[in-house]
C-alpha positions as CSV (number, residue, x, y, z in Angstrom):
1,M,0.0,0.0,0.0
2,G,1.4,3.3,-1.1
3,R,1.8,6.2,1.4
4,W,-0.3,8.7,-0.6
5,E,-3.2,6.8,-2.1
6,P,-5.6,8.6,-4.3
7,N,-9.2,9.2,-3.0
8,A,-8.3,7.9,0.5
9,R,-11.1,9.8,2.3
10,E,-13.7,8.7,-0.2
11,R,-12.5,5.1,0.0
12,L,-12.5,5.1,3.8
13,E,-16.0,6.6,3.9
14,T,-17.3,4.0,1.5
15,A,-15.6,1.1,3.3
16,A,-16.8,2.3,6.7
17,L,-20.4,2.6,5.5
18,E,-20.3,-0.8,3.9
19,L,-18.9,-2.5,7.0
20,Y,-21.2,-0.6,9.4
21,S,-24.2,-1.5,7.3
22,D,-23.3,-5.1,7.0
23,R,-21.7,-5.9,10.4
24,G,-22.8,-3.1,12.6
25,Y,-20.9,0.0,13.9
26,E,-19.8,-1.6,17.2
27,Q,-18.5,-4.8,15.5
28,T,-16.3,-2.9,13.0
29,T,-12.8,-1.8,13.8
30,V,-10.6,0.9,12.2
31,A,-8.2,-1.8,11.0
32,E,-11.1,-3.5,9.1
33,I,-12.2,-0.2,7.6
34,A,-8.6,0.5,6.5
35,T,-8.1,-3.0,5.1
36,C,-11.4,-2.9,3.2
37,A,-10.4,0.5,1.7
38,G,-6.9,-0.9,0.7
39,L,-5.2,1.5,3.1
40,T,-3.4,1.4,6.4
41,E,-4.7,2.3,9.9
42,R,-2.2,5.1,9.9
43,T,-3.8,6.6,6.8
44,F,-7.2,6.3,8.5
45,F,-6.0,8.3,11.5
46,R,-4.5,11.0,9.2
47,H,-8.0,11.7,8.0
48,Y,-10.2,10.9,11.0
49,A,-9.9,11.1,14.8
50,D,-12.0,8.0,15.3
51,K,-14.4,5.6,13.6
52,R,-17.4,7.8,14.4
53,E,-16.0,10.8,12.5
54,V,-15.8,8.9,9.3
55,L,-19.6,9.3,9.2
56,F,-19.5,13.0,10.0
57,A,-16.6,13.9,7.7
58,N,-18.6,16.6,5.8
59,S,-20.4,18.2,8.7
60,G,-18.0,21.2,8.9
61,E,-18.5,21.8,5.2
62,F,-22.2,21.3,5.6
63,Q,-22.4,23.9,8.4
64,E,-20.2,26.4,6.6
65,L,-22.3,26.2,3.4
66,F,-25.6,26.5,5.3
67,V,-24.4,29.5,7.4
68,R,-22.8,31.2,4.4
69,A,-25.9,30.9,2.3
70,V,-28.0,32.3,5.1
71,A,-25.6,35.2,5.7
72,E,-25.5,36.1,2.0
73,A,-29.3,36.0,1.8
74,L,-29.8,38.2,4.9
75,T,-28.5,41.2,3.0
76,S,-31.8,41.3,1.0
77,A,-34.2,38.8,2.6
78,A,-36.2,38.3,5.8
79,P,-34.7,35.7,8.2
80,I,-37.1,32.9,7.2
81,D,-36.3,33.5,3.5
82,A,-32.6,33.5,4.3
83,L,-33.0,30.2,6.0
84,A,-34.8,28.9,2.9
85,A,-31.7,30.0,0.9
86,G,-29.5,28.0,3.3
87,L,-31.8,24.9,2.9
88,D,-31.5,25.3,-0.9
89,A,-27.7,25.4,-0.6
90,I,-27.4,22.2,1.5
91,S,-30.0,20.5,-0.7
92,E,-27.7,21.1,-3.6
93,M,-24.8,19.7,-1.6
94,L,-26.7,16.5,-1.0
95,A,-28.2,16.1,-4.5
96,G,-27.3,12.8,-6.1
97,Q,-26.2,11.3,-2.7
98,R,-29.6,10.0,-1.6
99,D,-28.5,6.3,-1.4
100,F,-25.3,7.1,0.5
101,V,-27.2,9.5,2.9
102,R,-30.0,6.9,3.4
103,A,-27.5,4.2,4.3
104,R,-25.5,6.6,6.6
105,Q,-28.7,7.6,8.4
106,A,-29.7,4.0,8.9
107,V,-26.3,3.3,10.6
108,I,-26.7,6.4,12.8
109,M,-30.2,5.5,13.9
110,A,-29.1,2.0,14.9
111,N,-26.5,3.3,17.4
112,P,-27.1,5.6,20.4
113,E,-23.5,6.9,20.4
114,L,-23.9,8.0,16.7
115,Q,-27.3,9.5,17.4
116,E,-25.7,11.6,20.2
117,R,-22.9,12.7,17.8
118,D,-25.5,13.6,15.2
119,L,-27.4,15.7,17.8
120,I,-24.2,17.5,18.8
121,K,-23.4,18.4,15.2
122,T,-27.0,19.6,14.6
123,A,-26.8,21.8,17.8
124,A,-23.6,23.3,16.5
125,I,-25.2,24.2,13.2
126,S,-28.2,25.8,15.0
127,A,-25.8,27.8,17.2
128,A,-23.9,29.0,14.2
129,L,-27.1,30.0,12.4
130,A,-28.3,31.9,15.4
131,D,-25.0,33.7,15.7
132,T,-25.2,34.7,12.0
133,L,-28.7,36.0,12.4
134,R,-27.6,38.0,15.5
135,R,-24.7,39.5,13.6
136,H,-27.2,40.6,10.9
137,G,-29.3,42.5,13.5
138,I,-31.8,39.9,14.4
139,T,-32.4,40.1,18.1
140,E,-33.1,37.4,20.7
141,P,-35.2,35.4,21.0
142,A,-36.0,35.7,17.3
143,A,-32.5,34.7,16.2
144,S,-32.5,31.5,18.2
145,L,-36.1,30.7,17.3
146,A,-35.4,31.2,13.6
147,A,-32.3,29.1,13.7
148,E,-34.1,26.2,15.5
149,A,-37.0,26.5,13.1
150,G,-34.5,26.2,10.2
151,I,-33.0,23.1,11.8
152,A,-36.5,21.6,12.4
153,V,-37.4,22.2,8.7
154,F,-34.2,20.5,7.7
155,K,-34.8,17.5,9.9
156,V,-38.4,17.0,8.8
157,G,-37.5,17.6,5.1
158,F,-34.5,15.3,5.3
159,Q,-36.5,12.5,6.9
160,R,-39.2,12.8,4.3
161,W,-36.6,12.7,1.5
162,I,-34.8,9.6,2.7
163,V,-37.9,7.5,3.4
164,A,-39.8,8.4,0.3
165,D,-40.3,5.6,-2.2
166,E,-39.7,8.0,-5.1
167,D,-36.6,10.0,-5.7
168,H,-37.9,13.6,-5.0
169,D,-35.8,16.7,-5.3
170,L,-34.5,17.5,-1.8
171,S,-34.8,21.2,-2.4
172,R,-38.5,20.8,-3.2
173,V,-39.1,18.7,-0.1
174,M,-37.3,21.3,2.0
175,R,-39.5,24.1,0.5
176,E,-42.7,22.1,1.1
177,S,-41.6,21.5,4.7
178,L,-40.9,25.2,5.2
179,D,-44.3,26.1,3.6
180,E,-46.0,23.7,6.1
181,L,-44.2,25.5,9.0
182,K,-45.3,28.9,7.6
183,A,-48.9,27.7,7.4
184,V,-48.9,26.4,10.9
185,T,-47.4,29.5,12.4
186,A,-49.9,31.6,10.4
187,G,-52.7,29.8,12.1
188,G,-53.5,27.2,9.4
189,Q,-53.2,23.5,9.9
190,D,-51.2,22.7,6.8
191,A,-50.1,24.3,3.5
192,T,-52.5,22.3,1.4
């Protein structure tokens, strides 16, 4: 095995997800992930701190994209519309990855430790969104409420997207979920 293998991160992520799906997260070791990817354990640890992080490798990029899209939209849009722009941006990021995301989510939902890590990452995104809203003049509690609402819309839309039998556009599902929230907060029961 060469020291600088091409696509090491992608190979490790793919191998980990395969093994976690087939054998379970707890039963899979870093050594097995590295071997399955055709790499060494040392290479694994160059890219990831532990075997949990291989499933959350893109969460920093995800958060940065979401927050940046919201911040850019806040220059000309209301907070809820800025959050919609953020949801559109992350929907684009996930486009074409539905099968991978679906398998990843199944692994996370089967393990309390991974569920906890997922909740921590989601809380960090919410905090970053609230901070961005505050920096753009949105006061409390509106900034925190809007950020949490954006996360709630993401969670509901994401869940609808991964369990649907048909392959729907994630952006459309997110917009529909946001419309449902707007309808409920306006006093209606649903957007239909």
